C-alpha positions as semicolon CSV with decimal commas, in nm:
position;residue;x (nm);y (nm);z (nm)
1;M;0,000;0,000;0,000
2;A;0,136;0,343;-0,093
3;K;0,127;0,652;0,127
4;L;0,235;1,016;0,116
5;I;0,540;1,083;0,333
6;F;0,691;1,410;0,439
7;Q;1,019;1,496;0,609
8;E;0,975;1,837;0,772
9;E;1,345;1,888;0,845
10;L;1,443;1,851;0,478
11;C;1,181;2,095;0,349
12;K;1,288;2,448;0,254
13;G;0,935;2,569;0,184
14;C;1,001;2,643;-0,183
15;G;0,640;2,561;-0,270
16;L;0,717;2,366;-0,588
17;C;0,516;2,068;-0,463
18;V;0,227;2,295;-0,363
19;D;0,211;2,442;-0,713
20;A;0,252;2,104;-0,885
21;C;-0,011;1,910;-0,690
22;P;-0,314;1,865;-0,917
23;K;-0,548;1,805;-0,621
24;G;-0,435;2,087;-0,388
25;V;-0,328;1,848;-0,114
26;L;-0,029;2,048;0,012
27;A;0,016;2,400;0,148
28;I;0,300;2,601;0,300
29;G;0,246;2,579;0,672
30;T;0,303;2,815;0,961
31;E;0,537;2,584;1,156
32;I;0,913;2,639;1,124
33;N;1,165;2,355;1,103
34;G;1,518;2,343;1,248
35;Q;1,659;2,512;0,938
36;G;1,430;2,811;0,988
37;Y;1,192;2,739;0,699
38;N;0,815;2,722;0,696
39;Y;0,766;2,366;0,582
40;I;0,487;2,208;0,384
41;E;0,178;2,061;0,548
42;R;-0,094;1,828;0,429
43;A;-0,383;2,073;0,395
44;H;-0,620;1,821;0,233
45;P;-0,474;1,469;0,271
46;E;-0,806;1,308;0,183
47;K;-0,771;1,444;-0,173
48;C;-0,434;1,275;-0,236
49;V;-0,441;1,029;-0,529
50;L;-0,079;0,919;-0,469
51;C;0,040;1,046;-0,809
52;N;0,386;1,140;-0,669
53;I;0,412;1,462;-0,869
54;C;0,514;1,630;-0,543
55;G;0,804;1,387;-0,507
56;V;0,919;1,438;-0,864
57;V;0,938;1,819;-0,835
58;C;1,084;1,840;-0,481
59;P;1,453;1,936;-0,509
60;D;1,520;1,831;-0,149
61;V;1,344;1,491;-0,156
62;A;1,133;1,604;0,139
63;V;0,799;1,476;0,012
64;G;0,680;1,186;-0,197
65;V;0,485;0,864;-0,222
66;V;0,638;0,540;-0,094
67;E;0,522;0,181;-0,073
68;E;0,473;0,043;0,277
């Protein structure tokens, strides 16, 4: 079974995954990680179709779909 994973400490809040997501699942959050960046949050996880476009566009490999 696949699931959306997210590594807050790797995220630099660039927003590429937010813009690329066809379902609007992700958003830039208000929380700040250890690097000082507002990281991405799952705004609408129920809409995720596990397409992995977020993982393809993320330059920091902070988000993506993995098999469990």
